[in-house]
N, C-alpha and C positions, 0 to 999 in steps of 0.2 A: 753547614755552618752551625755552630753551637748556639742554642737558644739560651741566652743569659737573661736572668730576671732578678729583680730585687728580692732579697730573701723574705722580707715581710709580705710581699705579694704571693710568694710561693706558699707561705704559711696560711695566708688567708684563703688561697685556692684549695688548700688541703682541709679547709673547714675548721681550722684551729680557733679562729675568732675573727673579728674585724681587723682590717689592716692596721688601724691605729693601735689596737691592743697588741697586735703582733709586734709592732715597733717597740712597745713597752717590754715585751718578753726579750727582745734582742738587747735592749738597753740594760736589762737585768742580768745579762750574761747567761741566759738559759738556752741559747741556740748555738749549735755547732754545725759547721760545714766541713765534711771530710775530717772530722775529729778536732777541728780548731774552732774555738769560740769566736764568733764574728761580731762586728760592731755594725751600727745602723749605717746603711748605705752599701753594704756588701751585696754582691750578686752571686748567683749560682745557676747551674743548669739542672732543672728539676729531673731531667731524664738521665743525667750522668752522675751528678754529685749526691753524696749521702748527707742528708740534712736531718739533724736530730734536735728534739726539744726535750729538755730534762733527761737527756741520754736515751730517749726513745725515738726510733726512726719515724719520720713523717712520710705518710703515704698519700699521694695525690688521688683523691676520689673523683669519680665522675660527678659533674655538677648536676644537682637535682633540685627541681622547683615544684613544690606541691601546694595545691589549694585545698584546704580542708573547710568543710562546713561543720564547725565545732558544736556539739550538743551541750546543753546545760548539764552541769554536774561533773564535767571533765576539767581537770586542771591543765594549765598551759605550761607544763614543765617537762623536762626530759628524764628526770629522776624524781621519785616520790617515796618518802619513808613512812608514810602513814596509811598506806593501803588504798589510797584514792586512785581512781582511774585517770590516766594521763593521755595526752594526745598521741603518744607513741604506742599506746595500746590499740589505737585506731589505725594510725599510719605506720605500717610495719615494712621497713625497707632494709636492704643490706647496707646502704649508705647511712652515715650519721647525718641527721638533719636537726635544725634548731628553729624555733618559732621566731618570726620577725615581729617584735613587739609581743604584747600579751593581751589575752582576754581573761578576765577573772572567772572563777569557777562557775558563777551563776550567769555569765554572759555567753550567749551563743553566737554563731555566725562565722564570718569569713576570717580565716587565719592562713597566712603564708608560712610555709616551712621550707628551708633550704640549707645547703652547706656552702653557699656562696657568701663568704663573709663581707666582700666588698659591696655587693648589692644590698645585703641586709643593713649595713652601715649607712648606705645612701638613703634607703627607705625610712630609716629611723631618725636621720639627722634633721633637726628643725629647719635648717637652711633650705631644704627642698620642699618643705610644706606639703607633704603628701596628704591628700584629702582622704577622709574616711566618712562613710555614711552609716548612720545608725537609725534604728526604729525603737523608740522607747514606749512601753506601755506603762501608764501611770496609775496611781491609786485613786485618782479622781479626774474629771474632765479638765482639760487645760484651758485656762481663762484667756480672754483677750488681753488683759493687763499683763499676765505672765508672758504671753506671746510677744508683746511689745518690748518687755524688758529683755527677753532672750534675743530678740532681733538687734537690740542696741548693743548687746555684748555683756557678759557677766564676768566680774572679777572673782577668780578662784585662787585662794592663797596668795593674794597680792598681784596676780597677773591676769590681765583681761583675756577672755576666750571669745574669739570672733566666731559666730555661728551663721551659717548660710543655708539656703535651700530649705527653710523651715516649712513644714506642712503639718496641719493639725486635723485629726479626725477623732473628735471626742477625747478619749483617754490616750489615744495613740499620737505620738509626735515623731516625725522623721526630721533629721537634720544632718548637716555636713560640717565637719570641723577638720583642722589639720593638727590638732593637739595629740600628744601621745602620753600625757601624764596619767598616772594610775587612777582609775575610777573617775576620770574626768567628766564623763557624761552623767553619771549618778550624782556627782558633786554639783554640777550645773543645776539639776532639778532640785536638789536639796536646798540650794540657795533660794530657790523660788517656792519652797515649802511644799514640794511634791516628793513622793516616794516612787522609785522605779520598781515595778513588780516584774517586768520582763524587759530584757535588753538584747537586741540583735544587731550585729554589725553586718551590713549588707554589701559594702563596697570598700575597696582600698585602691587608690589610684585608678587604673583602668580595669581592675579585676572586680567581677561581680559573682553572685551565687547562682546565676541563671543556669538552670538545668542540673544543679547539684543538690541532692537531698541532704537533709540534716544527718550528720554522722557519717557521711561519705566524703571521699577525697578523689582528686585526679591530678595528673601532671599538667603544668601550664603548657599551652600551645606555643610554638615558636613565635607566632605573631604577638601573643600576650607578653611573652618575655621581651621581645623587641621593644614594645611600647613601654613596658615597665622600666626598662633601662634608660628611657629618655625622660629626664626631669620635667621637660616642658609638657609631657603628656600626663603628668600626675596631678 
């Protein structure tokens, strides 16, 4: 029996982008199946049919899931025009992989890379509220007053950020959020009049850095992947 699938799902499986963005590519008339431009809702057999994006054939890649302990000074991009070291200078694979979310150049720690567009979209979608743990080292000891304000929640750019699991040890503060906005942890402490001098992400969903040295990477285990795909476990 032929395995028929929605074309946008096939594109996402091939690592083109998230399924939603693949739908936009179909709407824009950029996708052909066996030489014919298809519309949203079309199906195809990825093993039999010739699927093309911008007149280039789509090749289904093996799904890859990588956990990287990103060092400071490395940029979270797949291409870099200014000579800076990127995550793909560390994670060298035959398959194309992309970061799920970002860590800025000066932030170190846990970063997931994959070519599974559907999973990446799920993990980044606000609806799933995927939790992330950070450890911030500040320029001065964290006060009780600042702790209370952080516990109540801070408004950043007009939207409240709820913070959980706050622990303080002098200048070090660990916390848990489900925000994904750019520089969100640094902005939280800026609002409290602190400067972050070091920032590490230690956990995303069920994934941790346990046993993984800085600058090293590994594949996810089947159990980790199974849990990661369950929103209730995040």
